[in-house]
N, CA, C and O atoms as CSV, one atom per row, in Angstrom:
chain,resi,resn,atom,element,x,y,z
A,1,MET,N,N,93.122,91.935,81.871
A,1,MET,CA,C,93.865,91.639,80.676
A,1,MET,C,C,95.067,90.765,81.038
A,1,MET,O,O,96.220,91.143,80.833
A,2,LYS,N,N,94.766,89.613,81.570
A,2,LYS,CA,C,95.807,88.690,82.031
A,2,LYS,C,C,96.803,88.330,80.945
A,2,LYS,O,O,97.987,88.145,81.225
A,3,ILE,N,N,96.340,88.229,79.723
A,3,ILE,CA,C,97.221,87.804,78.636
A,3,ILE,C,C,98.362,88.801,78.411
A,3,ILE,O,O,99.427,88.433,77.916
A,4,TYR,N,N,98.135,90.048,78.774
A,4,TYR,CA,C,99.169,91.076,78.615
A,4,TYR,C,C,100.236,91.020,79.702
A,4,TYR,O,O,101.369,91.448,79.485
A,5,ARG,N,N,99.876,90.491,80.876
A,5,ARG,CA,C,100.780,90.574,82.035
A,5,ARG,C,C,102.207,90.137,81.756
A,5,ARG,O,O,103.129,90.910,82.018
A,6,PRO,N,N,102.437,88.922,81.231
A,6,PRO,CA,C,103.837,88.528,81.012
A,6,PRO,C,C,104.545,89.399,79.973
A,6,PRO,O,O,105.747,89.642,80.080
A,7,LEU,N,N,103.814,89.862,78.984
A,7,LEU,CA,C,104.414,90.711,77.951
A,7,LEU,C,C,104.788,92.073,78.520
A,7,LEU,O,O,105.845,92.620,78.206
A,8,LEU,N,N,103.916,92.611,79.356
A,8,LEU,CA,C,104.160,93.936,79.924
A,8,LEU,C,C,105.104,93.887,81.112
A,8,LEU,O,O,105.740,94.890,81.437
A,9,ALA,N,N,105.203,92.736,81.764
A,9,ALA,CA,C,106.146,92.598,82.885
A,9,ALA,C,C,107.571,92.851,82.406
A,9,ALA,O,O,108.393,93.394,83.144
A,10,GLU,N,N,107.859,92.454,81.167
A,10,GLU,CA,C,109.186,92.691,80.589
A,10,GLU,C,C,109.479,94.191,80.474
A,10,GLU,O,O,110.637,94.609,80.463
A,11,LEU,N,N,108.419,94.986,80.389
A,11,LEU,CA,C,108.554,96.443,80.253
A,11,LEU,C,C,108.356,97.161,81.588
A,11,LEU,O,O,108.465,98.384,81.664
A,12,ASN,N,N,108.067,96.397,82.629
A,12,ASN,CA,C,107.740,96.965,83.948
A,12,ASN,C,C,106.522,97.880,83.882
A,12,ASN,O,O,106.496,98.941,84.505
A,13,LEU,N,N,105.508,97.455,83.116
A,13,LEU,CA,C,104.270,98.211,82.988
A,13,LEU,C,C,103.079,97.328,83.340
A,13,LEU,O,O,103.101,96.118,83.116
A,14,THR,N,N,102.046,97.947,83.891
A,14,THR,CA,C,100.765,97.275,84.039
A,14,THR,C,C,99.954,97.568,82.775
A,14,THR,O,O,100.350,98.403,81.963
A,15,TYR,N,N,98.828,96.885,82.610
A,15,TYR,CA,C,98.006,97.129,81.432
A,15,TYR,C,C,97.510,98.583,81.367
A,15,TYR,O,O,97.609,99.201,80.308
A,16,PRO,N,N,96.977,99.152,82.467
A,16,PRO,CA,C,96.564,100.564,82.384
A,16,PRO,C,C,97.729,101.505,82.067
A,16,PRO,O,O,97.554,102.481,81.337
A,17,GLN,N,N,98.909,101.221,82.606
A,17,GLN,CA,C,100.081,102.045,82.295
A,17,GLN,C,C,100.440,101.920,80.815
A,17,GLN,O,O,100.811,102.907,80.179
A,18,TYR,N,N,100.332,100.724,80.275
A,18,TYR,CA,C,100.596,100.495,78.849
A,18,TYR,C,C,99.635,101.335,78.001
A,18,TYR,O,O,100.047,101.936,77.008
A,19,LEU,N,N,98.360,101.377,78.389
A,19,LEU,CA,C,97.390,102.178,77.642
A,19,LEU,C,C,97.756,103.659,77.673
A,19,LEU,O,O,97.643,104.353,76.662
A,20,VAL,N,N,98.194,104.141,78.833
A,20,VAL,CA,C,98.645,105.537,78.937
A,20,VAL,C,C,99.828,105.765,78.000
A,20,VAL,O,O,99.878,106.770,77.290
A,21,MET,N,N,100.773,104.837,77.998
A,21,MET,CA,C,101.945,104.979,77.130
A,21,MET,C,C,101.535,104.984,75.657
A,21,MET,O,O,102.104,105.735,74.865
A,22,LEU,N,N,100.560,104.160,75.280
A,22,LEU,CA,C,100.093,104.160,73.888
A,22,LEU,C,C,99.574,105.542,73.495
A,22,LEU,O,O,99.860,106.031,72.402
A,23,VAL,N,N,98.815,106.166,74.387
A,23,VAL,CA,C,98.301,107.515,74.113
A,23,VAL,C,C,99.464,108.491,73.949
A,23,VAL,O,O,99.486,109.282,73.005
A,24,LEU,N,N,100.425,108.437,74.863
A,24,LEU,CA,C,101.549,109.378,74.814
A,24,LEU,C,C,102.462,109.114,73.622
A,24,LEU,O,O,102.959,110.063,73.016
A,25,TRP,N,N,102.693,107.865,73.273
A,25,TRP,CA,C,103.522,107.566,72.100
A,25,TRP,C,C,102.847,108.084,70.837
A,25,TRP,O,O,103.519,108.508,69.897
A,26,GLU,N,N,101.527,108.050,70.816
A,26,GLU,CA,C,100.784,108.511,69.648
A,26,GLU,C,C,100.745,110.040,69.585
A,26,GLU,O,O,100.894,110.621,68.510
A,27,GLU,N,N,100.546,110.687,70.733
A,27,GLU,CA,C,100.327,112.131,70.746
A,27,GLU,C,C,101.535,112.952,71.184
A,27,GLU,O,O,101.572,114.160,70.949
A,28,GLY,N,N,102.514,112.325,71.809
A,28,GLY,CA,C,103.692,113.053,72.282
A,28,GLY,C,C,103.518,113.617,73.676
A,28,GLY,O,O,104.380,113.438,74.536
A,29,SER,N,N,102.409,114.294,73.902
A,29,SER,CA,C,102.060,114.799,75.229
A,29,SER,C,C,100.543,114.908,75.276
A,29,SER,O,O,99.873,114.928,74.243
A,30,ALA,N,N,100.019,114.978,76.485
A,30,ALA,CA,C,98.572,115.094,76.645
A,30,ALA,C,C,98.280,115.591,78.050
A,30,ALA,O,O,99.081,115.410,78.967
A,31,THR,N,N,97.132,116.215,78.204
A,31,THR,CA,C,96.716,116.615,79.548
A,31,THR,C,C,96.156,115.391,80.263
A,31,THR,O,O,95.777,114.403,79.634
A,32,VAL,N,N,96.113,115.476,81.581
A,32,VAL,CA,C,95.540,114.377,82.363
A,32,VAL,C,C,94.091,114.158,81.942
A,32,VAL,O,O,93.654,113.019,81.779
A,33,SER,N,N,93.348,115.243,81.766
A,33,SER,CA,C,91.945,115.097,81.366
A,33,SER,C,C,91.823,114.495,79.966
A,33,SER,O,O,90.908,113.714,79.706
A,34,GLY,N,N,92.739,114.854,79.066
A,34,GLY,CA,C,92.723,114.283,77.718
A,34,GLY,C,C,92.986,112.790,77.725
A,34,GLY,O,O,92.329,112.035,77.008
A,35,ILE,N,N,93.943,112.361,78.531
A,35,ILE,CA,C,94.236,110.929,78.659
A,35,ILE,C,C,93.026,110.222,79.262
A,35,ILE,O,O,92.628,109.150,78.806
A,36,GLY,N,N,92.448,110.836,80.292
A,36,GLY,CA,C,91.274,110.251,80.937
A,36,GLY,C,C,90.120,110.068,79.973
A,36,GLY,O,O,89.445,109.039,79.998
A,37,GLU,N,N,89.886,111.065,79.118
A,37,GLU,CA,C,88.815,110.967,78.122
A,37,GLU,C,C,89.085,109.842,77.137
A,37,GLU,O,O,88.187,109.062,76.820
A,38,LYS,N,N,90.315,109.756,76.654
A,38,LYS,CA,C,90.662,108.715,75.676
A,38,LYS,C,C,90.509,107.315,76.246
A,38,LYS,O,O,90.067,106.398,75.554
A,39,LEU,N,N,90.881,107.154,77.519
A,39,LEU,CA,C,90.896,105.826,78.126
A,39,LEU,C,C,89.670,105.534,78.980
A,39,LEU,O,O,89.508,104.415,79.467
A,40,GLY,N,N,88.816,106.519,79.164
A,40,GLY,CA,C,87.636,106.314,79.990
A,40,GLY,C,C,87.969,106.156,81.464
A,40,GLY,O,O,87.313,105.398,82.178
A,41,LEU,N,N,88.996,106.879,81.920
A,41,LEU,CA,C,89.418,106.815,83.321
A,41,LEU,C,C,89.216,108.173,83.978
A,41,LEU,O,O,89.455,109.208,83.356
A,42,ASP,N,N,88.777,108.173,85.234
A,42,ASP,CA,C,88.635,109.446,85.935
A,42,ASP,C,C,89.959,109.839,86.572
A,42,ASP,O,O,90.875,109.024,86.682
A,43,SER,N,N,90.049,111.098,86.991
A,43,SER,CA,C,91.319,111.598,87.531
A,43,SER,C,C,91.702,110.897,88.828
A,43,SER,O,O,92.887,110.796,89.142
A,44,GLY,N,N,90.721,110.412,89.587
A,44,GLY,CA,C,91.021,109.679,90.813
A,44,GLY,C,C,91.757,108.378,90.557
A,44,GLY,O,O,92.554,107.936,91.384
A,45,THR,N,N,91.495,107.770,89.425
A,45,THR,CA,C,92.193,106.547,89.022
A,45,THR,C,C,93.503,106.887,88.330
A,45,THR,O,O,94.529,106.249,88.565
A,46,LEU,N,N,93.454,107.895,87.478
A,46,LEU,CA,C,94.589,108.231,86.624
A,46,LEU,C,C,95.744,108.892,87.378
A,46,LEU,O,O,96.906,108.605,87.092
A,47,THR,N,N,95.445,109.761,88.324
A,47,THR,CA,C,96.504,110.503,89.021
A,47,THR,C,C,97.504,109.591,89.735
A,47,THR,O,O,98.707,109.769,89.544
A,48,PRO,N,N,97.063,108.615,90.554
A,48,PRO,CA,C,98.053,107.733,91.199
A,48,PRO,C,C,98.840,106.899,90.184
A,48,PRO,O,O,100.023,106.623,90.380
A,49,LEU,N,N,98.179,106.509,89.112
A,49,LEU,CA,C,98.826,105.738,88.050
A,49,LEU,C,C,99.949,106.565,87.422
A,49,LEU,O,O,101.053,106.064,87.211
A,50,LEU,N,N,99.661,107.829,87.128
A,50,LEU,CA,C,100.654,108.715,86.521
A,50,LEU,C,C,101.799,109.014,87.484
A,50,LEU,O,O,102.951,109.129,87.064
A,51,LYS,N,N,101.487,109.138,88.768
A,51,LYS,CA,C,102.543,109.378,89.759
A,51,LYS,C,C,103.516,108.200,89.806
A,51,LYS,O,O,104.729,108.394,89.885
A,52,ARG,N,N,102.977,106.972,89.756
A,52,ARG,CA,C,103.852,105.787,89.751
A,52,ARG,C,C,104.710,105.748,88.487
A,52,ARG,O,O,105.880,105.369,88.539
A,53,MET,N,N,104.130,106.136,87.361
A,53,MET,CA,C,104.871,106.146,86.103
A,53,MET,C,C,105.940,107.235,86.107
A,53,MET,O,O,107.007,107.070,85.514
A,54,GLU,N,N,105.649,108.342,86.773
A,54,GLU,CA,C,106.642,109.409,86.899
A,54,GLU,C,C,107.795,108.926,87.782
A,54,GLU,O,O,108.961,109.158,87.461
A,55,THR,N,N,107.476,108.261,88.883
A,55,THR,CA,C,108.499,107.712,89.780
A,55,THR,C,C,109.372,106.697,89.046
A,55,THR,O,O,110.574,106.610,89.298
A,56,ALA,N,N,108.765,105.930,88.137
A,56,ALA,CA,C,109.507,104.939,87.351
A,56,ALA,C,C,110.378,105.589,86.280
A,56,ALA,O,O,111.224,104.926,85.680
A,57,GLY,N,N,110.174,106.885,86.039
A,57,GLY,CA,C,111.010,107.604,85.085
A,57,GLY,C,C,110.510,107.592,83.653
A,57,GLY,O,O,111.267,107.907,82.735
A,58,TYR,N,N,109.226,107.228,83.438
A,58,TYR,CA,C,108.688,107.152,82.079
A,58,TYR,C,C,108.073,108.460,81.598
A,58,TYR,O,O,107.993,108.710,80.396
A,59,LEU,N,N,107.642,109.290,82.536
A,59,LEU,CA,C,106.979,110.531,82.149
A,59,LEU,C,C,107.208,111.595,83.210
A,59,LEU,O,O,107.674,111.320,84.316
A,60,GLU,N,N,106.864,112.810,82.835
A,60,GLU,CA,C,106.898,113.898,83.808
A,60,GLU,C,C,105.592,114.671,83.706
A,60,GLU,O,O,104.975,114.752,82.643
A,61,ARG,N,N,105.191,115.231,84.824
A,61,ARG,CA,C,103.953,116.001,84.894
A,61,ARG,C,C,104.306,117.476,85.044
A,61,ARG,O,O,105.115,117.851,85.893
A,62,LYS,N,N,103.688,118.303,84.208
A,62,LYS,CA,C,103.940,119.752,84.245
A,62,LYS,C,C,102.616,120.479,84.451
A,62,LYS,O,O,101.669,120.306,83.684
A,63,ARG,N,N,102.569,121.295,85.499
A,63,ARG,CA,C,101.374,122.112,85.746
A,63,ARG,C,C,101.416,123.350,84.853
A,63,ARG,O,O,102.474,123.944,84.645
A,64,SER,N,N,100.273,123.722,84.340
A,64,SER,CA,C,100.159,124.933,83.535
A,64,SER,C,C,100.437,126.149,84.408
A,64,SER,O,O,99.974,126.225,85.547
A,65,GLU,N,N,101.190,127.095,83.871
A,65,GLU,CA,C,101.462,128.330,84.611
A,65,GLU,C,C,100.217,129.210,84.668
A,65,GLU,O,O,100.034,129.974,85.616
A,66,LYS,N,N,99.361,129.102,83.650
A,66,LYS,CA,C,98.154,129.920,83.589
A,66,LYS,C,C,97.037,129.361,84.469
A,66,LYS,O,O,96.274,130.115,85.072
A,67,ASP,N,N,96.951,128.035,84.536
A,67,ASP,CA,C,95.889,127.384,85.308
A,67,ASP,C,C,96.466,126.123,85.937
A,67,ASP,O,O,96.647,125.114,85.255
A,68,GLU,N,N,96.752,126.174,87.215
A,68,GLU,CA,C,97.426,125.063,87.892
A,68,GLU,C,C,96.599,123.784,87.940
A,68,GLU,O,O,97.121,122.719,88.271
A,69,ARG,N,N,95.313,123.881,87.613
A,69,ARG,CA,C,94.483,122.669,87.576
A,69,ARG,C,C,94.805,121.813,86.355
A,69,ARG,O,O,94.508,120.618,86.337
A,70,ILE,N,N,95.405,122.413,85.347
A,70,ILE,CA,C,95.731,121.696,84.109
A,70,ILE,C,C,97.134,121.116,84.222
A,70,ILE,O,O,98.109,121.839,84.428
A,71,VAL,N,N,97.215,119.798,84.083
A,71,VAL,CA,C,98.496,119.099,84.166
A,71,VAL,C,C,98.752,118.413,82.829
A,71,VAL,O,O,97.935,117.622,82.357
A,72,THR,N,N,99.892,118.726,82.227
A,72,THR,CA,C,100.292,118.102,80.965
A,72,THR,C,C,101.291,116.998,81.266
A,72,THR,O,O,102.194,117.165,82.085
A,73,ILE,N,N,101.119,115.874,80.596
A,73,ILE,CA,C,101.991,114.719,80.769
A,73,ILE,C,C,102.919,114.635,79.566
A,73,ILE,O,O,102.469,114.635,78.420
A,74,LEU,N,N,104.217,114.564,79.836
A,74,LEU,CA,C,105.244,114.495,78.792
A,74,LEU,C,C,106.075,113.235,78.981
A,74,LEU,O,O,106.348,112.829,80.110
A,75,LEU,N,N,106.469,112.627,77.891
A,75,LEU,CA,C,107.364,111.471,77.961
A,75,LEU,C,C,108.786,111.915,78.281
A,75,LEU,O,O,109.246,112.949,77.796
A,76,THR,N,N,109.465,111.144,79.084
A,76,THR,CA,C,110.896,111.350,79.320
A,76,THR,C,C,111.647,110.561,78.247
A,76,THR,O,O,111.029,109.781,77.523
A,77,PRO,N,N,112.950,110.741,78.128
A,77,PRO,CA,C,113.709,109.897,77.199
A,77,PRO,C,C,113.494,108.401,77.480
A,77,PRO,O,O,113.384,107.609,76.543
A,78,ASN,N,N,113.434,108.009,78.759
A,78,ASN,CA,C,113.170,106.599,79.084
A,78,ASN,C,C,111.812,106.151,78.565
A,78,ASN,O,O,111.671,105.036,78.061
A,79,GLY,N,N,110.814,107.016,78.686
A,79,GLY,CA,C,109.480,106.699,78.191
A,79,GLY,C,C,109.449,106.563,76.680
A,79,GLY,O,O,108.787,105.675,76.145
A,80,ARG,N,N,110.168,107.445,75.990
A,80,ARG,CA,C,110.239,107.354,74.523
A,80,ARG,C,C,110.988,106.094,74.096
A,80,ARG,O,O,110.580,105.419,73.152
A,81,ASN,N,N,112.082,105.777,74.790
A,81,ASN,CA,C,112.866,104.584,74.450
A,81,ASN,C,C,112.098,103.299,74.690
A,81,ASN,O,O,112.332,102.302,74.007
A,82,LEU,N,N,111.188,103.307,75.647
A,82,LEU,CA,C,110.400,102.115,75.951
A,82,LEU,C,C,109.529,101.704,74.763
A,82,LEU,O,O,109.168,100.535,74.626
A,83,ARG,N,N,109.200,102.665,73.915
A,83,ARG,CA,C,108.359,102.376,72.745
A,83,ARG,C,C,109.000,101.316,71.850
A,83,ARG,O,O,108.306,100.456,71.309
A,84,THR,N,N,110.305,101.376,71.698
A,84,THR,CA,C,111.003,100.401,70.857
A,84,THR,C,C,110.790,98.990,71.392
A,84,THR,O,O,110.501,98.067,70.630
A,85,LYS,N,N,110.934,98.826,72.704
A,85,LYS,CA,C,110.725,97.509,73.315
A,85,LYS,C,C,109.265,97.075,73.222
A,85,LYS,O,O,108.975,95.888,73.072
A,86,ALA,N,N,108.354,98.031,73.311
A,86,ALA,CA,C,106.923,97.720,73.330
A,86,ALA,C,C,106.366,97.380,71.952
A,86,ALA,O,O,105.267,96.835,71.850
A,87,ARG,N,N,107.100,97.691,70.903
A,87,ARG,CA,C,106.602,97.419,69.545
A,87,ARG,C,C,106.283,95.940,69.321
A,87,ARG,O,O,105.435,95.608,68.493
A,88,SER,N,N,106.950,95.065,70.043
A,88,SER,CA,C,106.735,93.630,69.847
A,88,SER,C,C,105.505,93.104,70.588
A,88,SER,O,O,105.093,91.968,70.355
A,89,VAL,N,N,104.915,93.899,71.468
A,89,VAL,CA,C,103.783,93.420,72.271
A,89,VAL,C,C,102.608,92.968,71.399
A,89,VAL,O,O,102.125,91.852,71.597
A,90,PRO,N,N,102.120,93.772,70.445
A,90,PRO,CA,C,100.983,93.304,69.642
A,90,PRO,C,C,101.277,92.009,68.881
A,90,PRO,O,O,100.438,91.109,68.840
A,91,GLU,N,N,102.455,91.914,68.287
A,91,GLU,CA,C,102.808,90.706,67.533
A,91,GLU,C,C,102.833,89.476,68.443
A,91,GLU,O,O,102.316,88.418,68.083
A,92,LYS,N,N,103.438,89.625,69.621
A,92,LYS,CA,C,103.481,88.511,70.568
A,92,LYS,C,C,102.073,88.132,71.018
A,92,LYS,O,O,101.770,86.954,71.208
A,93,LEU,N,N,101.222,89.132,71.185
A,93,LEU,CA,C,99.844,88.882,71.588
A,93,LEU,C,C,99.102,88.106,70.506
A,93,LEU,O,O,98.370,87.162,70.804
A,94,PHE,N,N,99.292,88.506,69.251
A,94,PHE,CA,C,98.656,87.787,68.149
A,94,PHE,C,C,99.104,86.331,68.129
A,94,PHE,O,O,98.289,85.432,67.920
A,95,CYS,N,N,100.381,86.098,68.341
A,95,CYS,CA,C,100.916,84.732,68.348
A,95,CYS,C,C,100.307,83.904,69.472
A,95,CYS,O,O,99.991,82.730,69.278
A,96,GLN,N,N,100.142,84.503,70.639
A,96,GLN,CA,C,99.598,83.780,71.791
A,96,GLN,C,C,98.119,83.457,71.629
A,96,GLN,O,O,97.660,82.402,72.068
A,97,THR,N,N,97.373,84.357,71.003
A,97,THR,CA,C,95.924,84.173,70.908
A,97,THR,C,C,95.487,83.457,69.639
A,97,THR,O,O,94.398,82.884,69.590
A,98,GLY,N,N,96.326,83.486,68.619
A,98,GLY,CA,C,95.931,82.902,67.350
A,98,GLY,C,C,95.041,83.822,66.528
A,98,GLY,O,O,94.587,83.439,65.450
A,99,VAL,N,N,94.785,85.031,67.021
A,99,VAL,CA,C,93.985,86.011,66.291
A,99,VAL,C,C,94.914,86.749,65.335
A,99,VAL,O,O,95.992,87.199,65.725
A,100,SER,N,N,94.487,86.870,64.083
A,100,SER,CA,C,95.329,87.562,63.110
A,100,SER,C,C,95.276,89.066,63.345
A,100,SER,O,O,94.341,89.584,63.955
A,101,GLU,N,N,96.286,89.747,62.853
A,101,GLU,CA,C,96.327,91.205,62.976
A,101,GLU,C,C,95.122,91.822,62.268
A,101,GLU,O,O,94.521,92.774,62.766
A,102,LYS,N,N,94.778,91.279,61.116
A,102,LYS,CA,C,93.637,91.776,60.347
A,102,LYS,C,C,92.345,91.661,61.163
A,102,LYS,O,O,91.553,92.602,61.214
A,103,ASP,N,N,92.137,90.504,61.802
A,103,ASP,CA,C,90.940,90.303,62.621
A,103,ASP,C,C,90.929,91.228,63.835
A,103,ASP,O,O,89.878,91.739,64.220
A,104,ALA,N,N,92.093,91.441,64.433
A,104,ALA,CA,C,92.182,92.322,65.600
A,104,ALA,C,C,91.817,93.756,65.214
A,104,ALA,O,O,91.106,94.432,65.957
A,105,PHE,N,N,92.293,94.221,64.068
A,105,PHE,CA,C,91.963,95.574,63.631
A,105,PHE,C,C,90.486,95.687,63.262
A,105,PHE,O,O,89.865,96.723,63.500
A,106,ALA,N,N,89.922,94.630,62.683
A,106,ALA,CA,C,88.490,94.635,62.370
A,106,ALA,C,C,87.669,94.726,63.658
A,106,ALA,O,O,86.684,95.463,63.719
A,107,LEU,N,N,88.071,93.985,64.674
A,107,LEU,CA,C,87.391,94.043,65.968
A,107,LEU,C,C,87.505,95.435,66.573
A,107,LEU,O,O,86.533,95.963,67.112
A,108,LYS,N,N,88.692,96.029,66.483
A,108,LYS,CA,C,88.899,97.380,67.018
A,108,LYS,C,C,87.965,98.372,66.333
A,108,LYS,O,O,87.390,99.238,66.994
A,109,GLU,N,N,87.810,98.255,65.021
A,109,GLU,CA,C,86.925,99.161,64.290
A,109,GLU,C,C,85.485,99.025,64.765
A,109,GLU,O,O,84.786,100.023,64.940
A,110,VAL,N,N,85.045,97.788,64.972
A,110,VAL,CA,C,83.681,97.556,65.451
A,110,VAL,C,C,83.508,98.143,66.849
A,110,VAL,O,O,82.512,98.813,67.124
A,111,LEU,N,N,84.470,97.894,67.725
A,111,LEU,CA,C,84.389,98.426,69.090
A,111,LEU,C,C,84.414,99.948,69.092
A,111,LEU,O,O,83.704,100.577,69.877
A,112,ASP,N,N,85.226,100.548,68.221
A,112,ASP,CA,C,85.264,102.008,68.115
A,112,ASP,C,C,83.898,102.549,67.695
A,112,ASP,O,O,83.443,103.567,68.218
A,113,LYS,N,N,83.245,101.869,66.751
A,113,LYS,CA,C,81.921,102.299,66.304
A,113,LYS,C,C,80.897,102.208,67.425
A,113,LYS,O,O,79.938,102.979,67.468
A,114,LEU,N,N,81.106,101.261,68.330
A,114,LEU,CA,C,80.200,101.097,69.466
A,114,LEU,C,C,80.524,102.060,70.605
A,114,LEU,O,O,79.844,102.071,71.631
A,115,GLY,N,N,81.567,102.867,70.415
A,115,GLY,CA,C,81.939,103.836,71.439
A,115,GLY,C,C,82.917,103.306,72.460
A,115,GLY,O,O,83.078,103.904,73.524
A,116,CYS,N,N,83.569,102.206,72.166
A,116,CYS,CA,C,84.554,101.606,73.074
A,116,CYS,C,C,85.945,101.886,72.533
A,116,CYS,O,O,86.697,100.956,72.242
A,117,GLU,N,N,86.293,103.155,72.395
A,117,GLU,CA,C,87.567,103.511,71.768
A,117,GLU,C,C,88.748,102.876,72.471
A,117,GLU,O,O,88.894,102.975,73.689
A,118,ILE,N,N,89.589,102.222,71.686
A,118,ILE,CA,C,90.771,101.536,72.189
A,118,ILE,C,C,91.988,102.186,71.551
A,118,ILE,O,O,92.053,102.286,70.326
A,119,PRO,N,N,92.957,102.632,72.348
A,119,PRO,CA,C,94.138,103.260,71.750
A,119,PRO,C,C,94.951,102.272,70.934
A,119,PRO,O,O,94.924,101.064,71.172
A,120,GLY,N,N,95.672,102.813,69.969
A,120,GLY,CA,C,96.583,101.978,69.198
A,120,GLY,C,C,96.032,101.724,67.872
A,120,GLY,O,O,96.655,101.034,67.066
């Protein structure tokens, strides 16, 4: 997703990190497995990504007291505040590509029907 790079560089996020943030901004918190299911990522890919995001101060990981295998991901204040800056990403993307917002949402609906769920 090269087109996202300059837009996300301003936020210090990679494209996969941005997708994780979209899930968390939408849901508030989520388990690692829940994020993985939504994004189609396995825990081997997701865990190092989440650790880097935790180090950056965007989220925190909490192990369940009942079952330590379950890890819940929560946004930090920095992670919540980043949402304000990120709101301009879709609009800037539309401007760069020439694709209208209406067309982008229509494409998303088609992809969702095909089983290619895209957050946002």
